[in-house]
N, C-alpha and C positions, 0 to 999 in steps of 0.2 A: 653458756646457757644450755646448750644441747647436752653436754656431759652431765649437768645436774639433773636435767629432765630424764635422761637415760638411767641414771643411778638411783634416784629416789623412787620408792614404791607407792607413796601416798602424797596426794596434793589436796588442796582445798578449793572447792568450787563454790563461788558466790553467785546467787541468783536473786531476783527481785520478786517478792510476793506482795499481795495486797496489804499485808501487815508490816512490810518493810524488808530490809535485806535478810537473807537466809544463807548461811554458809555450811557446807557439808564436807567432811573428809572423805575422799574417794580414792579407790585404787584406779590406776590409769596405766596406759602403755604409750610411750612416745616412740613412734615408728615412722621412718621416712618423712620426717618433718610434720607429722600430724599427731595429735593427742587423742587417744581413745579412752573413754571412761567405762568402767564397769558399773552397771546399774540394773536395778529391777525395772520392770515395765510400767510400774505405777508408783504413786506416792507423791509427797509434797514437792520433791525436786522436779519430777516429771511434769506435774501440774504447773509449776512455776515456769519451766522451760517452754511449755506449750503456750502459756500466756505472754511470755516475753523472752525471746531468745538471747537477749544481751546477758553476758556472763563475765565474771572475772575468775581467773584461775591462778593459784599461787602454789609454788613448790619452794620449800625452804629446807635448809640443813643447818642445824645448830652446831657451832664450834665451841672452843674453850672460853671460859670466863677470863677476863683480862682486868688486872688491877691497874688503876691510873690515879694520878694526883689531883684531878679536877672532878667536879660534880659529886656524885655519891661515892666515888672511889672504886667502882667496879663497872664493867661493861661486858658485853657479850659479842663474840665474833660469830658471824653467820653468813651464809650465802642464800640468796633468794632470786627467784625469777618469776616474772608475771608476763607470760608470753602473749 
């Protein structure tokens, strides 16, 4: 988990707004067990965080496509973490 967080430069931050869920791609830094987001000081994301601090954060890395004999015949290898 930590290796993926250290390696990837972009994650997805999901917040809650009055209109429903809102997800944003963000640059971040994983340092000494904490995640730091790059952000402006205002905007929809900041307004949502001020109204409700509950969030979900996802980092993922897409791997190769894989052919297989069941279902639609193709799948995708990937790694992901939701810290």
